[in-house]
N, C-alpha and C positions, 0 to 999 in steps of 0.2 A: 361386728368385728370383721366380717367378710368385706364389707365396703371399705373399711379402714385399710385392710390388707391390699385390696385391689388398688386403692388410691396411692398407696405407698410403694407399690411394686413397679419395677422397671419392665418386667417381663412376666406374663401370666400364662400358665399352661395347665392343661388338663392331662390326665394320665392315659387318655385314650381319645380317639376321634369323637366317639359318642359323648364322653365326658366334657370335652371342649364345646361341642354343639349345645348340650344341655346347659352348661354354665353360661354360654353366650346368650341363651334365651332368658335365663334367670337374671342375668346382670347385663342388660343392653347398654351399649356405649363403651364396653370394654372389649379389647381384642384378646380373645382366649385362643391360644395355640395348642394343638394336639401334639403330644410326644408319645413315642412307643414305650410301653411299660418296660422298665428295667434297662433301658439303653441310655448311657451317658456318653454322648458323642466324643468328648475330649479324652475320655479314658478308653473308649472302644476302638478308636482309630489309632493305628501305628503312627509314630512321629513323621515318617516320610509321607504318609497319606495326608496327615493333618496339614503339612506344608503345601502339598499339592492342592488340597481343597481350599486352603486360605488364599492361594494364588488365583484359582479359577472360579471359586464359588464362595465369595465373601458372605459371612453370616451363617454358614452351614452348621456351626456348632450350636447356635441358638435356634436354628430352624432346620433340623435334619432332613425335612421333606425336600429341601433344596438339592439334596444329593441325587435326586432323580434326574437332575440336569447334567450329571457327570458325563453321561454318555455323549452328550452334545458338546460339552465344554472342554473335555480333557482328551488328548490324543491317546491312542493305544500305546504308543511308544513311551509317553510319560507315565502311564499306568504301569507298564512293564518295568520301567526304570525304578519307580517307587517300590514295586514289589520285590525287586532283586536287592 
């Protein structure tokens, strides 16, 4: 059943970095991404920040790790504007 689910899934994630690593070893050939437990990016981020992230960091909602690039990609002024 796991292989069926993996083959039919568009996106595969583990609930923690270690879970993703172990799953990748158990099922080679599949790209398993790690997500932080309990965080759903689309409901976690305010609408203003979601728009900002969509503009500067495409794919952030499926790969939250990309948000580590925010510091390089988004100006302080844009962050302040979204915050206000």
